[in-house]
C-alpha positions in Angstrom: -69.5 32.4 69.5 -73.1 31.7 67.8 -71.2 30.7 64.7 -69.0 27.9 66.6 -72.7 26.7 68.6 -73.5 26.1 65.4 -70.9 23.9 63.6 -70.6 22.6 67.7 -74.8 21.5 66.7 -74.3 21.0 63.3 -71.3 18.4 64.5 -73.6 16.5 67.1 -76.6 16.2 64.7 -74.6 14.5 62.6 -72.3 12.3 64.7 -75.5 10.7 65.7 -77.0 10.4 62.0 -73.6 8.4 61.2 -73.1 6.2 64.6 -73.2 2.5 62.9 -76.6 2.1 65.5 -78.5 5.0 63.6 -81.4 4.1 62.2 -79.7 6.2 58.5 -77.4 2.3 58.9 -80.3 0.6 59.6 -82.2 1.3 56.4 -79.1 0.8 54.2 -80.2 4.1 52.7 -76.7 4.7 50.4 -78.2 8.1 49.2 -78.6 9.7 52.2 -75.9 8.1 53.9 -73.6 10.0 50.7 -76.2 12.6 51.7 -74.7 13.0 55.4 -71.2 12.5 54.4 -71.0 15.5 52.1 -72.4 17.8 54.5 -69.3 16.7 57.1 -67.5 18.1 54.5 -69.0 21.4 54.1 -69.7 21.7 58.3 -65.6 21.0 57.5 -65.2 24.2 55.2 -66.5 26.0 58.3 -64.5 25.2 60.5 -61.1 27.1 60.8 -58.1 25.5 59.6 -56.3 23.6 61.9 -58.4 22.7 64.0 -59.8 19.4 62.5 -56.3 17.9 61.5 -57.5 14.7 62.9 -60.5 13.8 60.8 -59.4 15.6 57.0 -58.0 12.0 56.6 -61.6 10.1 57.9 -63.5 12.6 55.2 -61.3 11.8 52.5 -61.3 8.0 53.3 -65.0 8.4 53.6 -65.4 10.5 50.4 -63.5 8.0 47.8 -65.5 5.5 49.6 -69.4 6.9 49.5 -69.4 9.1 47.6 -66.8 9.1 44.7 -68.2 7.9 41.6 -66.7 4.2 40.9 -65.1 4.0 37.2 -65.9 0.2 36.1 -63.3 -2.4 35.4 -61.5 -2.7 32.4 -61.2 -6.3 31.5 -58.1 -7.5 30.0 -57.8 -8.8 26.3 -57.4 -12.4 27.1 -54.1 -13.3 24.8 -54.2 -15.5 21.9 -54.6 -19.4 21.9 -51.5 -21.1 21.0 -52.1 -24.8 19.4 -48.7 -25.2 17.9 -47.6 -27.7 20.6 -50.4 -29.9 20.6 -49.7 -31.1 17.3 -48.7 -34.2 19.0 -51.2 -35.0 21.1 -53.2 -34.8 18.6 -52.6 -38.4 16.9 
């Protein structure tokens, strides 16, 4: 029972820390936000399988949006300018 009380205590602490009105969001500290999301992932690893199915989808979204390193978009090369049709206008 001691393991579950520790998990519950950590879950409450993270819930308070990640609330939209929490101090973490007021400070807009992205590094701390990433750290808290990773703590949630570690916490879910301690929970018995199947106990938190609903949370996994939300956590996956948070990991993708907050923690994952985003690759910069590559600009597509612009096509060559075709000037053959403009010959009649240059007169």
